[in-house]
C-alpha positions in Angstrom: 124.2 84.5 89.7 123.8 81.7 87.1 120.3 83.0 86.4 121.7 86.5 85.9 124.4 85.2 83.5 121.8 83.4 81.5 119.6 86.5 81.6 122.1 88.4 79.5 121.7 85.7 76.8 118.0 84.9 77.4 116.8 87.5 75.0 119.0 86.0 72.3 118.0 82.5 73.2 114.3 83.3 73.0 114.8 85.1 69.7 116.7 82.2 68.2 114.1 79.8 69.5 111.2 81.6 67.8 149.8 97.7 77.9 153.0 99.1 76.1 156.7 98.4 76.2 158.6 101.1 78.2 162.3 101.6 78.3 164.3 100.9 81.4 165.0 104.6 81.7 161.3 105.5 81.8 160.0 102.8 84.1 161.1 102.4 87.7 160.4 99.1 89.4 160.4 99.4 93.1 159.8 95.7 94.0 160.8 95.1 97.6 162.9 98.3 97.7 160.4 101.2 97.8 161.9 104.1 95.9 158.6 106.1 95.6 158.3 108.6 98.4 155.4 108.2 100.9 154.3 104.9 99.5 152.1 104.1 102.5 150.3 107.4 102.1 149.7 106.8 98.4 148.3 103.4 99.1 145.8 104.9 101.5 144.9 107.5 98.8 144.3 104.6 96.4 142.1 102.9 99.0 140.0 106.0 99.8 139.7 107.0 96.1 138.6 103.6 95.0 135.9 103.5 97.6 134.6 106.8 96.3 134.4 105.8 92.6 130.9 106.6 91.3 131.2 105.9 87.6 133.4 105.2 84.7 134.0 103.5 81.4 134.0 99.8 82.0 134.9 96.6 80.3 133.7 93.4 81.8 134.0 89.7 80.7 133.0 86.4 82.1 133.4 83.0 80.5 132.7 79.4 81.6 133.9 76.7 79.3 134.7 73.0 79.5 138.1 71.6 79.2 136.6 68.5 77.6 134.7 70.4 74.8 134.9 73.6 72.9 131.6 74.8 74.4 131.6 78.0 76.3 129.1 80.5 77.6 129.4 84.0 78.9 129.5 87.6 77.8 131.9 90.5 77.1 130.6 94.1 77.3 132.0 97.6 77.3 130.3 100.9 78.0 129.6 103.7 80.5 128.3 102.9 83.9 127.1 104.7 87.1 126.9 102.7 90.3 124.3 104.3 92.5 121.7 104.2 91.3 122.9 101.6 88.8 122.7 102.9 85.2 124.6 101.8 82.1 124.8 101.6 78.4 127.0 98.8 77.2 127.5 96.9 73.9 129.3 93.7 73.1 128.5 90.1 72.7 127.1 87.1 74.5 128.3 83.6 73.5 126.8 80.2 74.0 127.4 76.8 72.3 130.1 78.1 70.0 128.0 80.9 68.7 128.2 84.6 69.6 125.6 87.3 69.3 125.9 91.1 69.3 123.9 92.9 72.0 123.3 96.4 73.4 122.2 96.6 77.0 120.8 99.5 79.1 119.9 99.9 82.7 117.8 102.8 83.6 115.2 103.5 86.4 115.6 99.9 87.8 114.9 98.2 84.4 117.3 96.2 82.4 116.9 96.4 78.6 118.5 94.1 76.0 118.5 95.1 72.3 119.4 92.3 69.9 119.7 92.1 66.2 119.0 88.7 64.6 118.6 88.2 60.9 118.4 91.9 60.4 115.6 92.2 62.8 115.8 94.3 66.0 114.1 92.9 69.1 114.0 94.4 72.6 113.6 92.6 76.0 113.4 93.9 79.5 113.3 92.8 83.1 113.6 94.5 86.5 117.0 94.9 88.1 117.3 92.8 91.3 117.1 94.5 94.7 120.3 96.1 95.7 121.5 96.6 92.1 122.7 93.0 92.1 123.5 92.5 88.4 126.3 90.8 86.4 127.1 94.0 84.6 127.5 96.0 87.8 131.2 96.5 87.8 131.3 97.6 91.5 129.8 94.2 92.5 131.8 92.0 90.0 135.2 93.6 90.3 137.4 92.1 93.0 139.4 95.3 93.0 136.5 97.2 94.6 135.8 94.6 97.3 136.5 95.6 101.0 138.6 92.6 101.6 141.0 93.4 98.7 141.0 97.1 99.5 142.2 96.3 103.0 145.3 94.7 101.5 146.4 98.2 100.5 147.1 98.8 104.2 150.3 96.7 103.8 152.8 97.9 101.2 154.5 94.4 101.2 151.4 93.0 99.4 152.2 95.0 96.3 154.7 95.2 93.4 155.0 98.9 92.5 156.1 100.5 89.2 156.4 104.1 88.3 156.1 105.7 84.8 156.1 109.5 85.0 153.3 110.6 87.2 151.6 107.2 87.1 152.2 104.6 89.8 150.9 101.1 89.3 150.2 98.8 92.2 150.0 95.1 91.3 149.0 92.5 93.9 151.8 90.0 94.5 151.5 86.2 93.9 151.7 84.4 97.3 149.9 81.5 98.8 148.4 83.8 101.5 147.1 86.3 99.0 145.8 83.6 96.7 143.7 82.4 99.6 142.4 85.9 100.1 141.5 86.2 96.4 139.6 82.9 96.7 137.6 84.1 99.7 136.6 87.3 98.0 135.5 85.5 94.8 133.5 83.0 96.7 131.5 85.9 98.0 130.9 87.3 94.5 130.3 84.1 92.6 128.5 82.1 95.2 127.7 79.3 92.9 131.4 78.8 92.1 132.5 76.8 95.1 135.9 75.1 95.6 137.9 77.1 93.0 141.3 75.6 92.3 144.4 76.4 90.2 143.7 80.1 90.7 145.6 82.7 88.7 144.8 86.3 89.4 145.7 89.9 88.6 144.6 92.9 90.6 146.0 96.4 89.7 145.4 100.0 90.6 146.9 102.9 88.5 147.3 106.1 90.5 148.3 109.5 89.2 150.6 111.4 91.6 149.9 114.7 89.9 146.1 114.6 90.1 146.1 112.4 93.2 143.5 110.2 91.8 143.0 106.6 90.8 143.0 106.4 87.0 142.4 102.7 86.3 141.3 99.5 87.9 142.2 96.0 86.5 141.2 92.6 87.6 141.4 89.1 86.2 140.7 85.6 87.6 141.3 82.3 85.9 140.5 79.0 87.7 138.7 75.7 87.5 136.4 73.8 89.8 137.6 71.0 92.0 135.0 68.4 91.1 133.9 69.8 87.7 135.7 70.1 84.4 134.8 73.7 83.5 137.2 76.5 83.3 136.3 79.9 84.7 137.5 83.4 83.6 136.4 86.8 84.9 138.1 90.0 84.1 137.5 93.7 83.7 138.8 97.2 83.7 137.5 100.6 84.7 138.9 103.9 83.2 137.7 107.5 82.8 137.0 107.3 86.5 134.0 109.4 87.7 133.2 110.6 84.2 129.7 112.1 83.8 127.3 109.3 82.8 123.9 110.1 81.4 121.9 107.2 80.1 119.1 107.6 77.6 117.2 104.5 76.6 116.0 104.7 73.0 112.4 105.3 72.3 112.0 101.9 70.6 112.7 100.2 74.0 109.0 100.9 74.8 108.2 97.9 72.7 110.4 95.6 74.8 108.9 92.3 75.8 109.1 91.1 79.4 111.7 88.4 80.2 111.1 85.8 82.9 113.2 85.9 86.1 
């Protein structure tokens, strides 16, 4: 995983080396008293629909920084993504050692392309996508809201704070010691190199439309630090425009892309 994070920035390194306020009348908070009809059925629809998501407009961010220095590294990207086979076009920035660099990334036909602009010069790099579509820009892999262990929490309505705004119902995972433990277990699976997370703060949300009977938005965020290290860890993302049609075309100039090492 650490190699993949650095891979987003590797092209740049190589180059350089050579939510709205609603009125009380419009927003209904259910809390522990469920006032939305058939809440259990809706939760099961959310679970089923989330499992069947195939594409969307994604925003994904990861940052690791030290609480002793201002140094941070990571990335923040937004774009369109299809999960199987993994294809995407995303733009954003990578940051390292107090510097950030604009980048445009593509995944198509099992190849990951990075387009970077440094000193008014455009440079392309490429590498193969790991087996099983394991990639740090794969929202389905990186988002805790799409993991089986978290989706199973939808089987119990008591795990969720629920708010209603018109046809939209938002389910937000409650903050308890038991659920905190579950979040940690799931993130240990995703970020295997990040062991012994402590001081975990998390957000997991699903937005469901009762009229269309579809999930409209996924939200996740994790903030933590390591037990025996001083760095601070943040991972967050959103998925909207669920199941939008995604057609990725890699620009012709990508044919000049240089191979990156694994």
